[in-house]
PQR file with spaces between the fields and no chain letter, atoms N, CA, C, O and H, PARSE charges and radii, in Angstrom:
ATOM       1  N    MET     1       4.578    2.273   16.631 -0.4000 1.5000
ATOM       2  CA   MET     1       5.417    1.881   15.391 -0.0000 2.0000
ATOM       3  C    MET     1       6.516    2.465   15.538  0.5500 1.7000
ATOM       4  O    MET     1       6.324    3.618   15.923 -0.5500 1.4000
ATOM       5  N    SER     2       7.716    2.187   15.399 -0.4000 1.5000
ATOM       6  CA   SER     2       9.396    2.779   14.804 -0.0000 2.0000
ATOM       7  C    SER     2       9.387    3.124   13.639  0.5500 1.7000
ATOM       8  O    SER     2       8.868    2.506   12.709 -0.5500 1.4000
ATOM       9  H    SER     2       7.872    1.250   15.086  0.4000 1.0000
ATOM      10  N    ASP     3       9.943    4.110   13.590 -0.4000 1.5000
ATOM      11  CA   ASP     3       9.999    4.626   12.033 -0.0000 2.0000
ATOM      12  C    ASP     3      11.100    4.105   10.871  0.5500 1.7000
ATOM      13  O    ASP     3      11.391    4.447    9.725 -0.5500 1.4000
ATOM      14  H    ASP     3      10.365    4.612   14.345  0.4000 1.0000
ATOM      15  N    SER     4      11.631    2.876   12.021 -0.4000 1.5000
ATOM      16  CA   SER     4      12.647    2.093   10.428 -0.0000 2.0000
ATOM      17  C    SER     4      12.008    0.964   10.384  0.5500 1.7000
ATOM      18  O    SER     4      11.599    0.513   11.454 -0.5500 1.4000
ATOM      19  H    SER     4      11.394    2.599   12.953  0.4000 1.0000
ATOM      20  N    ILE     5      11.726    0.120    8.974 -0.4000 1.5000
ATOM      21  CA   ILE     5      11.088   -0.923    8.786 -0.0000 2.0000
ATOM      22  C    ILE     5      12.245   -2.065    8.130  0.5500 1.7000
ATOM      23  O    ILE     5      13.214   -1.693    7.467 -0.5500 1.4000
ATOM      24  H    ILE     5      12.059    0.486    8.105  0.4000 1.0000
ATOM      25  N    THR     6      11.982   -3.343    8.411 -0.4000 1.5000
ATOM      26  CA   THR     6      12.973   -3.851    7.593 -0.0000 2.0000
ATOM      27  C    THR     6      12.263   -4.640    6.491  0.5500 1.7000
ATOM      28  O    THR     6      11.086   -4.957    6.315 -0.5500 1.4000
ATOM      29  H    THR     6      11.195   -3.645    8.949  0.4000 1.0000
ATOM      30  N    ILE     7      13.608   -4.883    5.684 -0.4000 1.5000
ATOM      31  CA   ILE     7      13.304   -5.405    4.639 -0.0000 2.0000
ATOM      32  C    ILE     7      11.728   -6.523    4.452  0.5500 1.7000
ATOM      33  O    ILE     7      10.703   -6.477    3.771 -0.5500 1.4000
ATOM      34  H    ILE     7      14.564   -4.626    5.827  0.4000 1.0000
ATOM      35  N    ILE     8      12.296   -7.430    5.468 -0.4000 1.5000
ATOM      36  CA   ILE     8      10.903   -8.328    5.229 -0.0000 2.0000
ATOM      37  C    ILE     8       9.613   -7.776    5.550  0.5500 1.7000
ATOM      38  O    ILE     8       8.704   -7.970    4.744 -0.5500 1.4000
ATOM      39  H    ILE     8      13.128   -7.467    6.021  0.4000 1.0000
ATOM      40  N    ASP     9       9.307   -6.882    6.976 -0.4000 1.5000
ATOM      41  CA   ASP     9       8.452   -6.035    6.845 -0.0000 2.0000
ATOM      42  C    ASP     9       8.022   -5.077    5.593  0.5500 1.7000
ATOM      43  O    ASP     9       6.840   -5.105    5.251 -0.5500 1.4000
ATOM      44  H    ASP     9      10.046   -6.724    7.631  0.4000 1.0000
ATOM      45  N    GLU    10       8.683   -4.468    5.093 -0.4000 1.5000
ATOM      46  CA   GLU    10       8.857   -3.965    3.762 -0.0000 2.0000
ATOM      47  C    GLU    10       7.654   -4.519    2.743  0.5500 1.7000
ATOM      48  O    GLU    10       6.548   -4.089    2.414 -0.5500 1.4000
ATOM      49  H    GLU    10       9.644   -4.446    5.371  0.4000 1.0000
ATOM      50  N    ASN    11       8.521   -5.803    2.388 -0.4000 1.5000
ATOM      51  CA   ASN    11       7.702   -7.096    1.114 -0.0000 2.0000
ATOM      52  C    ASN    11       6.478   -7.404    1.968  0.5500 1.7000
ATOM      53  O    ASN    11       5.579   -7.705    1.182 -0.5500 1.4000
ATOM      54  H    ASN    11       9.419   -6.152    2.656  0.4000 1.0000
ATOM      55  N    LYS    12       6.081   -7.459    3.103 -0.4000 1.5000
ATOM      56  CA   LYS    12       5.123   -7.909    3.637 -0.0000 2.0000
ATOM      57  C    LYS    12       4.125   -6.407    3.489  0.5500 1.7000
ATOM      58  O    LYS    12       2.923   -6.628    3.340 -0.5500 1.4000
ATOM      59  H    LYS    12       6.812   -7.215    3.741  0.4000 1.0000
ATOM      60  N    VAL    13       4.447   -5.295    3.515 -0.4000 1.5000
ATOM      61  CA   VAL    13       3.659   -3.892    3.313 -0.0000 2.0000
ATOM      62  C    VAL    13       3.378   -3.753    2.382  0.5500 1.7000
ATOM      63  O    VAL    13       2.241   -3.312    2.217 -0.5500 1.4000
ATOM      64  H    VAL    13       5.423   -5.115    3.637  0.4000 1.0000
ATOM      65  N    ILE    14       4.417   -4.100    0.919 -0.4000 1.5000
ATOM      66  CA   ILE    14       4.060   -4.116   -0.509 -0.0000 2.0000
ATOM      67  C    ILE    14       2.968   -4.965   -0.655  0.5500 1.7000
ATOM      68  O    ILE    14       1.947   -4.550   -1.203 -0.5500 1.4000
ATOM      69  H    ILE    14       5.341   -4.458    1.053  0.4000 1.0000
ATOM      70  N    ASP    15       3.094   -6.601   -0.048 -0.4000 1.5000
ATOM      71  CA   ASP    15       2.218   -7.306   -0.489 -0.0000 2.0000
ATOM      72  C    ASP    15       0.639   -6.761   -0.245  0.5500 1.7000
ATOM      73  O    ASP    15      -0.302   -6.818   -1.036 -0.5500 1.4000
ATOM      74  H    ASP    15       3.924   -6.938    0.397  0.4000 1.0000
ATOM      75  N    VAL    16       0.675   -6.242    1.054 -0.4000 1.5000
ATOM      76  CA   VAL    16      -0.937   -6.058    1.317 -0.0000 2.0000
ATOM      77  C    VAL    16      -1.385   -5.208    0.777  0.5500 1.7000
ATOM      78  O    VAL    16      -2.569   -5.143    0.446 -0.5500 1.4000
ATOM      79  H    VAL    16       1.440   -6.196    1.697  0.4000 1.0000
ATOM      80  N    VAL    17      -0.204   -4.044    0.488 -0.4000 1.5000
ATOM      81  CA   VAL    17      -0.816   -2.861   -0.546 -0.0000 2.0000
ATOM      82  C    VAL    17      -1.182   -3.032   -2.038  0.5500 1.7000
ATOM      83  O    VAL    17      -1.790   -2.248   -2.767 -0.5500 1.4000
ATOM      84  H    VAL    17       0.758   -4.097    0.757  0.4000 1.0000
ATOM      85  N    LEU    18      -0.561   -4.486   -2.368 -0.4000 1.5000
ATOM      86  CA   LEU    18      -0.995   -4.933   -4.069 -0.0000 2.0000
ATOM      87  C    LEU    18      -2.359   -5.451   -3.939  0.5500 1.7000
ATOM      88  O    LEU    18      -3.382   -5.046   -4.491 -0.5500 1.4000
ATOM      89  H    LEU    18      -0.067   -5.123   -1.776  0.4000 1.0000
ATOM      90  N    ILE    19      -2.146   -6.726   -2.848 -0.4000 1.5000
ATOM      91  CA   ILE    19      -3.606   -7.060   -2.690 -0.0000 2.0000
ATOM      92  C    ILE    19      -4.913   -6.095   -2.551  0.5500 1.7000
ATOM      93  O    ILE    19      -6.005   -6.393   -3.034 -0.5500 1.4000
ATOM      94  H    ILE    19      -1.315   -7.056   -2.400  0.4000 1.0000
ATOM      95  N    ALA    20      -4.652   -4.907   -1.831 -0.4000 1.5000
ATOM      96  CA   ALA    20      -5.684   -4.384   -1.751 -0.0000 2.0000
ATOM      97  C    ALA    20      -5.785   -3.328   -3.246  0.5500 1.7000
ATOM      98  O    ALA    20      -6.782   -2.787   -3.723 -0.5500 1.4000
ATOM      99  H    ALA    20      -3.765   -4.665   -1.439  0.4000 1.0000
ATOM     100  N    GLY    21      -5.033   -3.314   -3.496 -0.4000 1.5000
ATOM     101  CA   GLY    21      -5.035   -2.479   -5.163 -0.0000 2.0000
ATOM     102  C    GLY    21      -6.060   -3.342   -6.164  0.5500 1.7000
ATOM     103  O    GLY    21      -7.108   -2.953   -6.679 -0.5500 1.4000
ATOM     104  H    GLY    21      -4.223   -3.753   -3.109  0.4000 1.0000
ATOM     105  N    ARG    22      -5.403   -4.653   -6.265 -0.4000 1.5000
ATOM     106  CA   ARG    22      -6.037   -5.334   -7.048 -0.0000 2.0000
ATOM     107  C    ARG    22      -7.516   -6.167   -6.704  0.5500 1.7000
ATOM     108  O    ARG    22      -8.201   -6.795   -7.511 -0.5500 1.4000
ATOM     109  H    ARG    22      -4.552   -4.969   -5.847  0.4000 1.0000
ATOM     110  N    ILE    23      -7.754   -5.968   -5.325 -0.4000 1.5000
ATOM     111  CA   ILE    23      -9.344   -5.942   -5.143 -0.0000 2.0000
ATOM     112  C    ILE    23      -9.981   -4.801   -5.354  0.5500 1.7000
ATOM     113  O    ILE    23     -11.044   -4.987   -5.945 -0.5500 1.4000
ATOM     114  H    ILE    23      -7.198   -5.457   -4.670  0.4000 1.0000
ATOM     115  N    LEU    24      -9.680   -3.325   -5.023 -0.4000 1.5000
ATOM     116  CA   LEU    24     -10.142   -2.334   -5.504 -0.0000 2.0000
ATOM     117  C    LEU    24     -10.029   -2.012   -7.032  0.5500 1.7000
ATOM     118  O    LEU    24     -10.527   -0.942   -7.383 -0.5500 1.4000
ATOM     119  H    LEU    24      -8.816   -3.174   -4.543  0.4000 1.0000
ATOM     120  N    LEU    25      -9.396   -2.852   -8.054 -0.4000 1.5000
ATOM     121  CA   LEU    25      -9.544   -2.792   -9.089 -0.0000 2.0000
ATOM     122  C    LEU    25     -10.583   -3.775   -9.853  0.5500 1.7000
ATOM     123  O    LEU    25     -11.353   -3.509  -10.777 -0.5500 1.4000
ATOM     124  H    LEU    25      -8.992   -3.720   -7.769  0.4000 1.0000
ATOM     125  N    GLU    26     -10.347   -5.052   -9.140 -0.4000 1.5000
ATOM     126  CA   GLU    26     -11.621   -5.931   -9.608 -0.0000 2.0000
ATOM     127  C    GLU    26     -13.015   -5.242   -9.120  0.5500 1.7000
ATOM     128  O    GLU    26     -13.860   -5.104  -10.004 -0.5500 1.4000
ATOM     129  H    GLU    26      -9.722   -5.269   -8.390  0.4000 1.0000
ATOM     130  N    ALA    27     -13.270   -4.897   -8.110 -0.4000 1.5000
ATOM     131  CA   ALA    27     -14.448   -4.437   -7.919 -0.0000 2.0000
ATOM     132  C    ALA    27     -14.943   -3.287   -8.868  0.5500 1.7000
ATOM     133  O    ALA    27     -16.157   -3.086   -8.891 -0.5500 1.4000
ATOM     134  H    ALA    27     -12.584   -5.009   -7.392  0.4000 1.0000
ATOM     135  N    GLY    28     -14.040   -2.431   -9.735 -0.4000 1.5000
ATOM     136  CA   GLY    28     -14.020   -1.509  -10.071 -0.0000 2.0000
ATOM     137  C    GLY    28     -14.180    0.034  -10.112  0.5500 1.7000
ATOM     138  O    GLY    28     -14.663    0.860  -10.886 -0.5500 1.4000
ATOM     139  H    GLY    28     -13.053   -2.595   -9.717  0.4000 1.0000
ATOM     140  N    ALA    29     -13.303    0.032   -8.456 -0.4000 1.5000
ATOM     141  CA   ALA    29     -12.921    1.218   -8.275 -0.0000 2.0000
ATOM     142  C    ALA    29     -12.391    2.129   -9.413  0.5500 1.7000
ATOM     143  O    ALA    29     -12.106    1.761  -10.552 -0.5500 1.4000
ATOM     144  H    ALA    29     -12.911   -0.639   -7.827  0.4000 1.0000
ATOM     145  N    GLU    30     -12.320    3.218   -8.971 -0.4000 1.5000
ATOM     146  CA   GLU    30     -11.591    4.100  -10.128 -0.0000 2.0000
ATOM     147  C    GLU    30     -10.214    4.322   -9.556  0.5500 1.7000
ATOM     148  O    GLU    30      -9.819    4.380   -8.391 -0.5500 1.4000
ATOM     149  H    GLU    30     -12.551    3.517   -8.045  0.4000 1.0000
ATOM     150  N    THR    31      -9.542    4.438  -10.821 -0.4000 1.5000
ATOM     151  CA   THR    31      -7.879    4.339  -10.668 -0.0000 2.0000
ATOM     152  C    THR    31      -7.573    5.526   -9.708  0.5500 1.7000
ATOM     153  O    THR    31      -6.608    5.330   -8.968 -0.5500 1.4000
ATOM     154  H    THR    31      -9.863    4.390  -11.767  0.4000 1.0000
ATOM     155  N    TYR    32      -8.204    6.705   -9.582 -0.4000 1.5000
ATOM     156  CA   TYR    32      -7.241    7.691   -8.341 -0.0000 2.0000
ATOM     157  C    TYR    32      -7.581    6.950   -6.884  0.5500 1.7000
ATOM     158  O    TYR    32      -6.812    6.905   -5.924 -0.5500 1.4000
ATOM     159  H    TYR    32      -8.988    6.865  -10.183  0.4000 1.0000
ATOM     160  N    ARG    33      -9.012    6.342   -6.960 -0.4000 1.5000
ATOM     161  CA   ARG    33      -9.544    5.725   -5.638 -0.0000 2.0000
ATOM     162  C    ARG    33      -8.614    4.695   -5.208  0.5500 1.7000
ATOM     163  O    ARG    33      -8.477    4.326   -4.042 -0.5500 1.4000
ATOM     164  H    ARG    33      -9.637    6.379   -7.740  0.4000 1.0000
ATOM     165  N    ILE    34      -7.941    4.222   -6.288 -0.4000 1.5000
ATOM     166  CA   ILE    34      -7.057    2.840   -5.924 -0.0000 2.0000
ATOM     167  C    ILE    34      -6.084    3.588   -5.442  0.5500 1.7000
ATOM     168  O    ILE    34      -5.945    3.511   -4.221 -0.5500 1.4000
ATOM     169  H    ILE    34      -8.052    4.522   -7.236  0.4000 1.0000
ATOM     170  N    GLU    35      -5.346    4.309   -6.031 -0.4000 1.5000
ATOM     171  CA   GLU    35      -3.841    4.882   -5.891 -0.0000 2.0000
ATOM     172  C    GLU    35      -4.196    5.258   -4.316  0.5500 1.7000
ATOM     173  O    GLU    35      -3.811    4.675   -3.302 -0.5500 1.4000
ATOM     174  H    GLU    35      -5.459    4.372   -7.022  0.4000 1.0000
ATOM     175  N    ASP    36      -4.942    6.268   -4.419 -0.4000 1.5000
ATOM     176  CA   ASP    36      -5.114    6.884   -2.977 -0.0000 2.0000
ATOM     177  C    ASP    36      -4.972    5.835   -1.797  0.5500 1.7000
ATOM     178  O    ASP    36      -4.293    5.895   -0.772 -0.5500 1.4000
ATOM     179  H    ASP    36      -5.256    6.742   -5.243  0.4000 1.0000
ATOM     180  N    THR    37      -5.794    4.895   -2.250 -0.4000 1.5000
ATOM     181  CA   THR    37      -5.732    3.898   -0.974 -0.0000 2.0000
ATOM     182  C    THR    37      -4.750    3.224   -0.760  0.5500 1.7000
ATOM     183  O    THR    37      -4.619    2.862    0.410 -0.5500 1.4000
ATOM     184  H    THR    37      -6.346    4.846   -3.082  0.4000 1.0000
ATOM     185  N    MET    38      -3.923    2.884   -1.537 -0.4000 1.5000
ATOM     186  CA   MET    38      -2.664    2.041   -1.911 -0.0000 2.0000
ATOM     187  C    MET    38      -1.640    2.958   -0.995  0.5500 1.7000
ATOM     188  O    MET    38      -0.956    2.571   -0.048 -0.5500 1.4000
ATOM     189  H    MET    38      -4.030    3.178   -2.487  0.4000 1.0000
ATOM     190  N    ASN    39      -1.742    4.409   -1.606 -0.4000 1.5000
ATOM     191  CA   ASN    39      -0.759    5.321   -0.692 -0.0000 2.0000
ATOM     192  C    ASN    39      -0.771    5.381    0.609  0.5500 1.7000
ATOM     193  O    ASN    39       0.201    5.465    1.359 -0.5500 1.4000
ATOM     194  H    ASN    39      -2.298    4.724   -2.376  0.4000 1.0000
ATOM     195  N    ARG    40      -2.441    5.314    1.005 -0.4000 1.5000
ATOM     196  CA   ARG    40      -2.388    5.744    2.498 -0.0000 2.0000
ATOM     197  C    ARG    40      -2.076    4.400    3.150  0.5500 1.7000
ATOM     198  O    ARG    40      -2.134    4.373    4.380 -0.5500 1.4000
ATOM     199  H    ARG    40      -3.231    5.245    0.395  0.4000 1.0000
ATOM     200  N    ILE    41      -1.792    3.416    2.579 -0.4000 1.5000
ATOM     201  CA   ILE    41      -2.101    1.846    3.465 -0.0000 2.0000
ATOM     202  C    ILE    41      -0.315    2.030    3.678  0.5500 1.7000
ATOM     203  O    ILE    41       0.120    2.198    4.818 -0.5500 1.4000
ATOM     204  H    ILE    41      -1.745    3.438    1.580  0.4000 1.0000
ATOM     205  N    ALA    42       0.491    1.985    2.662 -0.4000 1.5000
ATOM     206  CA   ALA    42       1.865    2.281    2.448 -0.0000 2.0000
ATOM     207  C    ALA    42       2.296    3.562    3.469  0.5500 1.7000
ATOM     208  O    ALA    42       3.359    3.641    4.087 -0.5500 1.4000
ATOM     209  H    ALA    42       0.138    1.848    1.736  0.4000 1.0000
ATOM     210  N    HIS    43       1.410    4.344    3.479 -0.4000 1.5000
ATOM     211  CA   HIS    43       2.017    5.488    4.577 -0.0000 2.0000
ATOM     212  C    HIS    43       1.958    5.678    5.953  0.5500 1.7000
ATOM     213  O    HIS    43       2.615    6.445    6.658 -0.5500 1.4000
ATOM     214  H    HIS    43       0.547    4.280    2.978  0.4000 1.0000
ATOM     215  N    SER    44       0.682    4.514    6.382 -0.4000 1.5000
ATOM     216  CA   SER    44       0.515    4.229    7.588 -0.0000 2.0000
ATOM     217  C    SER    44       1.182    3.201    8.057  0.5500 1.7000
ATOM     218  O    SER    44       1.102    2.836    9.230 -0.5500 1.4000
ATOM     219  H    SER    44       0.148    3.892    5.810  0.4000 1.0000
ATOM     220  N    TYR    45       1.860    2.675    7.222 -0.4000 1.5000
ATOM     221  CA   TYR    45       3.089    1.267    7.897 -0.0000 2.0000
ATOM     222  C    TYR    45       4.476    2.026    7.404  0.5500 1.7000
ATOM     223  O    TYR    45       5.446    1.270    7.359 -0.5500 1.4000
ATOM     224  H    TYR    45       1.925    2.971    6.269  0.4000 1.0000
ATOM     225  N    GLY    46       4.663    3.076    7.116 -0.4000 1.5000
ATOM     226  CA   GLY    46       5.890    3.606    7.404 -0.0000 2.0000
ATOM     227  C    GLY    46       7.032    3.846    5.904  0.5500 1.7000
ATOM     228  O    GLY    46       8.185    4.270    5.837 -0.5500 1.4000
ATOM     229  H    GLY    46       3.875    3.690    7.153  0.4000 1.0000
ATOM     230  N    LEU    47       5.964    3.298    4.731 -0.4000 1.5000
ATOM     231  CA   LEU    47       6.384    3.419    3.562 -0.0000 2.0000
ATOM     232  C    LEU    47       6.286    4.646    2.686  0.5500 1.7000
ATOM     233  O    LEU    47       5.561    4.584    1.693 -0.5500 1.4000
ATOM     234  H    LEU    47       5.027    2.953    4.785  0.4000 1.0000
ATOM     235  N    HIS    48       7.053    5.931    3.006 -0.4000 1.5000
ATOM     236  CA   HIS    48       6.450    7.308    2.500 -0.0000 2.0000
ATOM     237  C    HIS    48       6.904    7.370    1.052  0.5500 1.7000
ATOM     238  O    HIS    48       6.323    8.214    0.370 -0.5500 1.4000
ATOM     239  H    HIS    48       7.642    5.981    3.813  0.4000 1.0000
ATOM     240  N    ASP    49       7.858    6.613    0.440 -0.4000 1.5000
ATOM     241  CA   ASP    49       8.929    6.839   -0.727 -0.0000 2.0000
ATOM     242  C    ASP    49       8.152    6.102   -2.051  0.5500 1.7000
ATOM     243  O    ASP    49       8.750    5.428   -2.889 -0.5500 1.4000
ATOM     244  H    ASP    49       8.330    5.927    0.995  0.4000 1.0000
ATOM     245  N    THR    50       6.289    6.450   -2.062 -0.4000 1.5000
ATOM     246  CA   THR    50       5.819    5.591   -2.770 -0.0000 2.0000
ATOM     247  C    THR    50       5.586    6.723   -3.820  0.5500 1.7000
ATOM     248  O    THR    50       5.695    7.877   -3.405 -0.5500 1.4000
ATOM     249  H    THR    50       5.803    6.998   -1.381  0.4000 1.0000
ATOM     250  N    TYR    51       5.286    6.527   -5.095 -0.4000 1.5000
ATOM     251  CA   TYR    51       4.306    6.941   -6.316 -0.0000 2.0000
ATOM     252  C    TYR    51       3.382    6.883   -6.719  0.5500 1.7000
ATOM     253  O    TYR    51       3.138    7.445   -7.787 -0.5500 1.4000
ATOM     254  H    TYR    51       5.198    5.589   -5.432  0.4000 1.0000
């Protein structure tokens, strides 16, 4: 996968990250695990400036 990511692709990745976070939150996961999972998903798709 290329290091550059388009705005449309970036928005799709953000949507996936948020959906994953919501699913984990609703399932009762611990906050630090939710944050870690969301960051890992974002990083795997090339979004490295996440907080």
